[in-house]
C-alpha positions as CSV (number, residue, x, y, z in Angstrom):
1,M,134.0,242.1,204.4
2,G,135.1,245.9,203.2
3,G,136.3,245.1,200.0
4,K,134.8,246.8,197.3
5,R,131.5,244.9,195.2
6,K,133.0,243.2,191.3
7,R,131.4,245.4,189.3
8,K,128.9,243.3,187.1
9,H,130.0,244.0,183.4
10,S,126.9,244.0,180.9
11,H,127.3,242.6,177.5
12,N,126.0,244.9,174.7
13,F,124.9,242.4,171.5
14,T,125.3,243.8,168.5
15,L,123.4,242.6,165.7
16,P,125.0,243.4,162.4
17,A,122.7,245.7,159.7
18,E,121.6,243.6,157.5
19,I,120.0,241.4,160.1
20,W,117.5,244.2,161.1
21,P,115.0,244.4,158.1
22,T,114.8,241.0,158.5
23,I,113.8,240.4,161.5
24,F,111.2,243.3,160.9
25,Q,110.0,242.0,158.4
26,L,109.3,237.8,160.5
27,S,107.7,240.7,162.9
28,T,104.9,242.5,161.3
29,V,104.3,239.7,158.5
30,S,100.5,240.3,157.1
31,P,99.9,236.8,155.2
32,Q,97.8,237.0,152.2
33,V,98.3,240.9,151.9
34,L,100.8,241.4,149.1
35,D,99.3,239.0,147.5
36,T,98.5,239.6,143.3
37,D,97.2,236.3,142.2
38,I,94.0,233.9,143.2
39,R,94.3,231.4,145.8
40,D,93.3,228.2,144.7
41,P,90.4,227.8,147.7
42,F,91.0,223.7,147.3
43,K,94.2,223.9,147.9
44,L,95.7,223.2,151.2
45,P,96.6,225.5,153.9
46,P,93.2,227.2,152.9
47,P,92.6,230.6,151.7
48,L,92.6,233.2,154.2
49,S,89.1,235.1,154.1
50,E,89.5,239.0,152.7
51,R,88.0,239.8,156.6
52,E,91.0,238.0,157.8
53,V,93.6,239.4,155.7
54,V,92.2,243.4,156.1
55,E,92.7,242.5,160.5
56,S,95.7,241.1,159.9
57,L,97.3,244.0,158.0
58,R,95.3,246.0,160.6
59,E,97.5,244.5,163.3
60,S,100.3,244.3,161.6
61,L,100.1,248.3,161.4
62,V,100.3,249.0,164.7
63,T,102.9,247.3,165.1
64,K,104.9,248.8,162.4
65,R,104.2,251.9,164.3
66,A,105.7,251.4,167.4
67,L,109.0,249.9,165.9
68,V,109.2,253.4,164.3
69,R,108.6,255.0,167.6
70,V,112.1,253.2,169.4
71,C,114.5,255.2,168.2
72,Q,116.2,257.1,165.1
73,A,117.7,254.3,164.7
74,W,114.6,252.4,164.7
75,H,112.7,254.7,162.6
76,S,115.1,254.8,159.9
77,M,115.2,251.0,159.7
78,A,111.2,249.9,160.1
79,S,110.1,252.9,158.3
80,P,109.8,251.5,154.4
81,F,107.9,248.4,156.3
82,L,105.2,251.2,157.3
83,Y,105.1,252.1,154.3
84,E,104.7,248.7,152.6
85,A,101.0,248.8,152.5
86,I,99.0,251.9,153.2
87,I,95.4,252.6,154.7
88,I,93.4,255.3,154.2
89,N,90.5,256.0,157.0
90,D,89.7,259.3,157.5
91,R,90.8,262.7,155.6
92,R,94.0,263.2,158.4
93,D,95.6,260.5,156.7
94,L,95.7,261.7,153.4
95,V,96.7,265.2,154.1
96,S,99.9,263.2,156.2
97,L,100.6,261.1,153.7
98,R,101.0,263.9,151.1
99,T,103.0,265.4,153.0
100,N,105.2,262.8,154.3
101,L,105.9,260.7,151.0
102,L,106.4,264.3,149.3
103,D,109.1,265.0,151.6
104,S,110.6,261.3,151.3
105,K,110.3,262.1,147.9
106,R,112.3,265.4,147.5
107,R,115.1,264.5,149.7
108,A,115.5,260.9,148.2
109,E,115.7,263.0,144.6
110,M,118.3,265.8,146.3
111,D,120.9,263.3,148.3
112,A,123.1,261.5,146.3
113,D,123.1,258.4,148.7
114,G,121.1,255.9,146.5
115,V,118.1,255.3,149.7
116,P,115.5,255.3,147.6
117,S,111.5,257.6,149.0
118,L,109.4,256.2,151.3
119,G,107.1,255.8,148.7
120,W,108.9,253.7,146.3
121,H,108.4,250.6,148.8
122,T,104.6,250.7,149.1
123,R,103.1,247.9,147.2
124,R,99.7,248.1,148.8
125,F,96.9,251.3,149.0
126,E,93.2,251.3,150.0
127,L,90.9,253.7,150.7
128,A,88.9,252.1,153.4
129,R,85.0,251.7,154.1
130,R,86.1,254.6,157.1
131,C,87.3,256.7,155.2
132,Q,85.8,260.0,155.3
133,T,86.8,261.6,152.3
134,H,83.0,263.0,151.5
135,Y,81.1,265.7,152.3
136,T,80.4,266.3,156.2
137,R,77.5,267.4,157.7
138,E,78.9,270.9,157.5
139,G,79.0,270.9,153.8
140,I,82.2,271.3,153.4
141,P,83.4,270.1,150.1
142,P,87.0,267.3,150.5
143,D,87.7,268.1,147.0
144,E,91.3,269.2,148.1
145,E,92.2,267.1,150.2
146,I,90.3,263.8,147.2
147,S,92.9,265.7,144.9
148,H,95.9,264.9,147.3
149,L,95.4,261.6,145.3
150,S,97.1,262.7,142.3
151,D,100.1,264.0,144.7
152,I,99.9,260.5,146.4
153,F,99.4,258.4,143.2
154,H,103.6,259.9,141.6
155,C,105.2,258.8,144.5
156,L,103.8,255.0,144.4
157,P,106.0,253.6,141.7
158,N,105.9,249.9,142.8
159,L,102.2,250.0,143.6
160,A,101.4,246.3,142.9
161,I,97.6,246.9,144.9
162,L,94.9,249.0,144.3
163,I,91.6,248.8,146.4
164,I,88.8,251.5,146.6
165,A,86.6,249.8,149.2
166,Q,83.2,250.0,149.1
167,D,81.1,252.5,151.7
168,N,77.9,254.4,152.0
169,G,79.5,257.6,152.0
170,D,77.9,260.5,150.3
171,H,81.4,260.4,147.8
172,P,82.0,263.5,145.0
173,P,83.1,262.9,141.6
174,W,86.9,262.9,141.5
175,P,88.7,265.1,139.3
176,P,89.4,263.4,136.1
177,I,93.4,264.8,136.1
178,I,93.7,262.0,139.6
179,V,92.3,258.4,137.5
180,A,95.1,259.8,134.3
181,D,97.6,260.6,137.0
182,L,96.7,256.9,138.5
183,A,97.4,256.0,135.2
184,A,100.7,258.0,134.3
185,S,102.2,256.4,137.2
186,C,101.1,253.7,139.0
187,G,99.7,251.4,135.5
188,P,102.6,249.8,134.2
189,S,103.2,248.3,138.0
190,L,99.3,247.6,139.4
191,R,98.4,243.4,139.3
192,V,95.7,244.0,141.5
193,L,92.4,246.6,140.6
194,R,89.7,246.1,142.7
195,W,86.6,249.2,142.1
196,R,83.9,249.1,144.3
197,R,82.1,252.1,145.6
198,Y,81.5,255.6,143.5
199,P,83.4,257.8,141.9
200,Y,84.2,256.1,139.5
201,P,85.6,256.5,136.3
202,D,84.0,256.8,133.2
203,L,84.5,255.1,130.3
204,S,87.0,257.0,128.6
205,Q,88.5,257.0,132.0
206,W,88.6,253.0,132.4
207,D,90.1,253.0,129.0
208,Q,92.5,254.9,129.5
209,L,93.9,253.1,132.5
210,L,93.4,249.6,131.2
211,R,95.6,250.2,128.3
212,A,98.5,251.6,130.7
213,T,97.5,248.5,132.9
214,P,99.5,245.9,130.9
215,N,100.4,243.7,133.8
216,L,96.9,243.5,135.6
217,R,96.1,240.3,137.1
218,I,93.2,240.7,138.5
219,L,90.1,243.3,137.8
220,E,87.0,244.0,140.4
221,L,84.6,246.3,138.3
222,P,82.1,248.0,140.7
223,A,78.7,246.4,140.8
224,A,76.4,249.4,140.2
225,H,78.6,251.4,137.6
226,E,76.3,251.0,134.7
227,G,78.1,252.7,132.5
228,L,80.1,249.3,132.6
229,A,77.4,247.9,129.8
230,K,79.4,249.7,127.2
231,L,83.0,249.2,128.0
232,Q,85.6,247.9,125.0
233,V,88.3,246.4,126.4
234,E,91.0,247.7,124.0
235,P,93.4,246.6,123.3
236,H,94.8,243.6,125.4
237,L,95.1,242.7,129.2
238,P,97.3,239.2,128.6
239,C,98.0,238.8,132.3
240,L,94.8,238.8,133.4
241,V,93.6,235.3,135.0
242,S,90.8,237.2,137.0
243,L,87.6,239.2,135.8
244,E,84.9,240.1,138.9
245,M,82.0,241.7,137.2
246,P,78.5,242.6,138.1
247,G,76.0,240.1,136.3
248,R,74.2,242.8,134.7
249,S,76.5,244.5,132.7
250,G,77.9,240.9,131.7
251,P,76.0,240.8,128.7
252,Y,77.2,244.1,126.9
253,F,80.8,243.6,128.2
254,D,82.2,243.7,124.6
255,T,85.5,242.3,124.0
256,K,87.3,243.9,120.3
257,N,90.0,241.3,120.6
258,D,89.0,238.1,120.5
259,P,90.0,237.1,123.2
260,A,91.4,240.2,125.0
261,F,92.6,237.9,128.7
262,P,94.0,234.3,127.0
263,S,94.8,233.9,130.8
264,L,91.8,234.8,131.9
265,H,90.7,231.1,134.4
266,H,88.3,232.4,137.1
267,L,85.3,234.4,137.0
268,A,83.3,235.9,139.5
269,I,80.1,237.1,139.4
270,N,78.2,239.2,141.2
271,G,74.7,239.8,142.3
272,W,71.6,239.5,139.5
273,N,70.4,237.3,138.0
274,E,71.6,237.6,134.2
275,P,75.0,236.0,133.9
276,P,78.0,237.2,131.4
277,S,76.5,235.5,128.6
278,L,79.2,236.8,126.2
279,L,82.4,235.9,128.7
280,L,81.4,232.9,129.7
281,T,81.5,231.8,125.6
282,L,85.0,232.8,124.8
283,Y,86.6,231.4,127.5
284,R,84.8,228.5,128.4
285,D,87.5,226.4,127.3
286,Q,89.9,228.4,129.4
287,L,87.7,229.1,133.1
288,S,89.1,226.5,135.9
289,L,86.7,228.6,138.6
290,V,83.9,230.4,138.6
291,T,82.4,232.5,141.9
292,L,78.9,233.4,142.6
293,I,77.9,235.8,144.8
294,T,74.2,236.2,143.5
295,S,70.3,235.2,145.2
296,H,69.1,233.7,142.3
297,L,71.6,230.5,141.7
298,D,68.9,228.2,140.7
299,R,68.9,230.5,137.3
300,V,71.7,231.4,136.8
301,T,74.1,227.7,138.0
302,P,72.1,225.9,135.1
303,I,73.3,228.6,132.7
304,V,76.8,228.5,133.8
305,A,76.6,224.9,133.7
306,S,75.2,224.9,129.5
307,M,77.8,227.1,128.6
308,C,80.8,225.5,130.5
309,P,80.5,222.3,130.3
310,N,84.2,221.2,131.3
311,L,83.8,223.6,134.4
312,G,84.6,221.1,137.4
313,R,85.0,224.5,140.2
314,M,82.9,226.4,141.9
315,V,82.6,228.8,144.6
316,I,79.4,229.8,145.9
317,I,78.8,232.5,148.0
318,L,75.8,232.0,149.8
319,R,73.5,235.4,151.2
320,F,70.6,233.4,152.3
321,M,70.6,229.6,154.0
322,D,68.2,228.3,152.1
323,C,69.5,229.3,148.4
324,L,71.3,226.8,147.1
325,P,70.6,225.1,143.5
326,A,69.0,222.5,143.3
327,E,71.8,220.8,140.1
328,L,75.5,221.3,139.7
329,P,75.6,218.8,137.4
330,T,79.2,219.4,136.3
331,T,80.6,220.4,139.7
332,T,83.2,217.8,141.1
333,L,85.1,220.3,143.8
334,L,82.3,222.9,145.8
335,G,83.3,225.6,147.9
336,L,80.4,227.6,149.9
337,V,80.8,230.4,152.2
338,Y,78.6,232.5,153.8
339,V,78.6,236.4,154.1
340,E,76.6,236.6,157.4
341,E,78.1,235.9,161.5
342,S,75.1,234.0,162.6
343,V,72.6,232.0,161.4
344,G,69.5,231.0,162.6
345,R,67.7,227.6,163.1
346,S,65.5,227.6,160.6
347,Q,67.7,228.8,158.2
348,A,70.0,226.0,159.7
349,K,67.7,223.2,159.0
350,A,66.8,225.2,155.9
351,F,70.4,224.9,154.6
352,F,71.0,221.1,155.1
353,A,67.2,220.2,153.6
354,R,68.6,222.0,150.8
355,L,72.2,220.8,150.5
356,G,69.9,216.8,151.4
357,T,68.5,217.6,148.0
358,L,70.9,218.7,145.9
359,N,71.8,216.2,142.5
360,A,75.2,216.7,142.0
361,P,76.4,213.4,140.6
362,N,79.8,214.3,139.3
363,L,80.7,216.1,143.3
364,Q,84.0,214.7,144.7
365,L,84.2,217.3,147.5
366,L,82.4,219.9,149.5
367,R,84.4,222.2,151.9
368,F,83.2,225.0,153.7
369,L,85.2,227.9,153.2
370,D,85.2,229.6,156.5
371,R,85.0,229.5,159.9
372,S,82.2,230.9,161.4
373,L,79.0,228.8,159.0
374,L,79.9,225.4,160.2
375,D,81.5,226.6,164.0
376,H,78.0,228.6,164.6
377,I,75.9,226.0,163.8
378,R,78.0,223.2,165.4
379,Y,77.7,225.3,169.1
380,H,74.4,227.1,168.7
381,H,72.4,224.6,167.2
382,P,73.7,221.5,168.0
383,K,71.5,219.3,167.4
384,V,70.3,220.4,163.6
385,F,73.9,219.8,162.7
386,S,74.5,216.5,164.0
387,Q,71.0,215.2,162.2
388,G,71.6,217.4,159.2
389,M,75.3,216.2,159.3
390,G,73.9,212.6,159.7
391,L,71.6,213.0,156.8
392,L,74.4,214.0,154.8
393,S,76.5,210.8,155.5
394,S,75.1,208.4,152.7
395,R,76.3,211.0,150.6
396,Q,79.0,209.7,148.0
397,Y,81.5,213.0,147.7
398,R,83.8,214.6,151.0
399,I,82.2,217.1,153.3
400,E,85.4,219.5,154.8
401,D,86.4,222.1,156.3
402,M,88.4,225.0,155.4
403,D,91.1,223.2,157.0
404,G,90.6,220.2,154.9
405,V,89.3,218.5,157.9
406,L,86.5,215.8,157.5
407,V,83.2,217.0,159.0
408,L,80.6,214.4,160.6
409,P,77.9,214.2,162.9
410,E,79.0,215.2,166.0
411,T,78.1,211.7,168.8
């Protein structure tokens, strides 16, 4: 009874150092965040929407920030994953990022251990919608903070994805040196460039930037940039597979080389009522997919169909429920996306009525490419959903949700 209690021995398992990066990667992975190619919307599993990708990235960044705070060893091992994809939300992010990247670059250049700088790991950089790099109410110009972008770009030799996200801020012009530094430091590594808001590069800066990006695969041009009407592409962009552009600039978009985009197979037309006739004419034999983001579908789709008679796949981004085109004569695969979060009862009825009269003699598959539209109608307007799907049940084409599951009337 009086004997000493046996002491329990703790078992400390030490994992090999090379396993930890795999653990960190698996615990913080964000699907499609680092994609540098477009995904086929008609293949399964379906691609995530951009909103889902960004939400996944933000959740992943929360986990990564927690990992680097555990201990010094984890900070060292997890930091490369934290800097793999960067989102700038406000000025403070921009200033602190510049400081951290420059300090890391100096250490990497001074040390002889071969450990790369943090910026070496960065593949994606985004100036987000919530970014406050614009004039404040106090009238404080952010020129100094914005100029930090030049130093940041110098630290990102492997940057593959750059997104200048759209927002409603009053942004001042960028110093010209920023675009020049972007082209010089990141141009060869860039695969995806999405420029969605002012300030835009001027024509000479666009020319400089595109000349420096021979490996660019996806290019999204800003919808409100009138200067693009005179943009000429020289030399070739041999790897470009997807071009997303405003329709009103399309008729004047000049490519000196014919063809300047030998790999182009996806064209997205955003807004207005005139599709890019020149591009459709030049690349109609290459295009395998066209995405339409416009309220003028009855005007645009016949033009696209006449210029691209062999085009069988189309995605339509719906802004209004009753704006479906009346005819899709050549389309065999049709994808639909609705941009609003909710659908009223009258809107749902108008949508099914329009879909029921759609003249698409070659259509084989209609797929809803997001969950919100079907789910909202099904749960909030079940009677309209059942009647609408019953109306479509006699159609010859298959109707699927985004997972490829056959959609049937509610019983």
